N, C-alpha and C positions, 0 to 999 in steps of 0.2 A: 423548568429556569435557574434554580438555584445548581441543580449538577452541571447543566450545560458551560454555566458562567466558574465554576470551578474546574469542570477538565480545559478550558478557554485559559485560565490562569495554568494550568499546569504545561498545557500547550509552548506558552510562552516562555516558560520557567524554562523547561527543556530548549528550547529555540534558540532564546534570547542571547546567553553565550557565544554563540556559534555566528548570529549575525553581528557583532561586534567584531570579531574574528575575520568573516570576510570583509567586513569594511578595509579591514587592514591588512590582508592577503587574498590569494587569487579564488576563495573559499566563498559561498554564497547561501542564501537561508532562504527559508519562506515562511508563511503561516496562509493557511486559507481554511475556506468554510464553505460546506457542501451540502445539500438535500439533496433525497433519493426517496425511492422506494424498490420495497424486493415483493415479487409477487410470485410464492410458493405454490406449488399445487397440492402439501399440505399446511394448513394454517393461513391461508390468504393474502392478501396482500399487508405491510410493517412499511411504516414511513420511517426512514432515518436521516438525522442529522448528525455531524460531524465536523468537527475541527480539528486541524491538526498542522505540526510543524515540524520543521527539519533542518540542522546546519551541519555544515560541511569545515572542515579544520584543517588548511593547507594542501590536502588532497591527499590527504593517509586516513582521515577517519570520522565518521558521518554520523550522528544520533538522531532520532525521531522519535515522534510521540504522537498520539491521535486519540480523542474520547469521541465516542459516537453512542446516541441513543437510538433506542428502538421502541417508538409507540408510547414513549413516556416512561414506559416500565421493566427496559432493560437496557443497560449498560454495559458498553464496552469499551474499555482501556488497553491500548496497545504503546509497547517502548519496543525501539532496536536500537540495534548498535552496528557500526559497519567499520573494517580495519581491511585496507585495500590499497592495490599499488596501483597509479594511473599514471601512463603518458599521452604523448597526441594521438596513438594509435589506438590503445585497449587498455583495459581496466581487469583488475583480476585481485579478489580478495575473498574474506571470510565474515559472514554475521551471523547476529543470534536476536533471538524476537519473545517478546513475551506480552502473551494477552491475556487480560482477564474478563471473562461476561457474567453479569450479575444480575439476578432479578430477586423478587422477594422471597423463591422458593427455590432457588439451586443457585450456584455458583459453582465457576468452571475455570482451569487455568491451563493454558497451553503455552509448550516451550519448542521454541524452531532455531535452530541452526544449519546451518551448512555453507555451502560456497560458491562465489557467482562473480560472472566476467562482462564486460561490455567490449564490441568491436566497432571504430568508430570508422565508418566513410566517411566520402563529401560532404551530403547532405542527409546521411542517414546512420542510425547507431543499431545494432544487435544484442540483446542484449539475453543470458541466461542465468538460471542458478539450478542448484540441486541441494535439497534439504528436506531434512527431519522434523516433523512437529509430533508431537506428544501432550495426548491429555489425561490423564486417569481420573477426572473427576467427571470427563462427558463422555459417557461409552466407553470409556478403556480407549481410548483412541491412540494409534501408530501410523503415522503416512511417512511414506518418502516419495517426496514431488521430485518431477521435472519442471521447468518454467520456462520459455524464452515470449521474448518479442522482439518487435521490430518498428520503430519509431521511426517517421519521415519528416523532416522540414521539406515542405512545401514553400517558407519564405523563411529567413531566418527568426519570425517571430511568429509563425504558425506552424502547428505540428498536429500529425496524426498519427499512433499507435494501435496497432493490432499485437496480443496475448493469447496466450493459450496455455495450460497445463495440464499435465496428468501426474496421476498419486495411484498408490496401491500399497492396501495393510490391512492394518485388522481393527474393529468398533468389539472390543469385546470377543464373544466367541465367533462371530461371523468377518470375514475375508468383505474387506468393500475398495471399490477402486471408484476416485474423486477424478472429477472434469471439468473445466473450465476454457469459453472462449469468451474474447472481448475485444471491442474495439472504443477509443477514445480521440479526443480531437481537445488541442488547448490553440490559445489564441492572443497574445499579449496585446494592451493597445501601445500604441504608439506616443501618446505625451504621459504616461506615468507607465512606476513598472508593475502593473496590474492586468492578471489574463482572467480568461474566462473559459473553462473546460466543462467537459459531458463526456460522459461515458456509459458503453450496454455491457455485460456481464451475462452470461449463461453459465450456470454450474449444474453439475447433476452429482451426486451420492450414489452409488451403485453398489448392495452387499449383497453376499452370494446367498440370504434369504432375507426374503422380506421385497417391498417396493422401491422405487428407485423414487428416490430426493431431488427435485428439480428445481432452481426457481430462476424469475429474470431480474436483475437488479441495473436501474436506470438513476444515474446520478448527475447532475450540475451543481459548477458551484464557481467561488471567486478566489484568486491565489495573491496574496501580495509579496514581493520579491525583492529581495535587500542583496547587494552584490548583484555583479557582472550587470552587460547593458540588453541582451538578448535572450531569447528560450534555448537558443542552439549554444549559444556561449557556455549558457549553465550548465546545459547538460553534459560538456566536455571537462568542467571545472567544479560542479557544484554538488548540488545535493538532492542528488536522481535515483537515488538506490531505494528498495523496498525490502521489507525483511517480514512480510506478510505472510502466517498460517492458513492453514486452513480454517479454524474458527474466525480468525482476524479477520481470513477474507468473504466469509461469509456473512459477516456483523458491519463488515463495514462499507465505504462508498466502491463503486466503481470506477478508479482510477488508477494508472497504472506506472 
């Protein structure tokens, strides 16, 4: 619990400056709390508790942070930054992210960087990113990935999202392919800027030697929004970008 509270404080510290800015401009921010479970074919079930936040500065820059704890003995800290240009029809930019995974016996750092974009239709958003993730401490992992997502707004405050990605690279002496597919949904309450969300993700790590590693991740949580009126409005002018890498995704909640 102490580690979770420290992570919450860190997420609040990251998000708070942008939230103040959001109230003064078109930007937005949020803080969320989620609970989930990773069901892996190696290692069994793992419970995940996560708290995170993000803030957007004037349709130009976004910062985000997340702290997750897995079965109370593994901690994951994620920090990301995005620099972009956005108008009413599209967004294009670049991002960088850092993830640290720590337990009593091992410590791994992952660095991710890439380019990203969004295209806005009347009631949906298409997103894409190309990224490179590198971790010298964990299997000497280096993966180049392509990620896509499609978010459909059934109403201004109700959305569903379909996401997936594929990456290829190496882990030590072995070549490796990584894939993930997922679906999520979010609904904001009418009276307060509080939304409920849930997600599911299937992930596979496929080395050219040895056995495949497959996992299913389920997540449910709550999110408090600052700035903006609806989920659709915040999607077009708020903090809606992700910079997660391979290790970050596998240790975090199934949200997109």
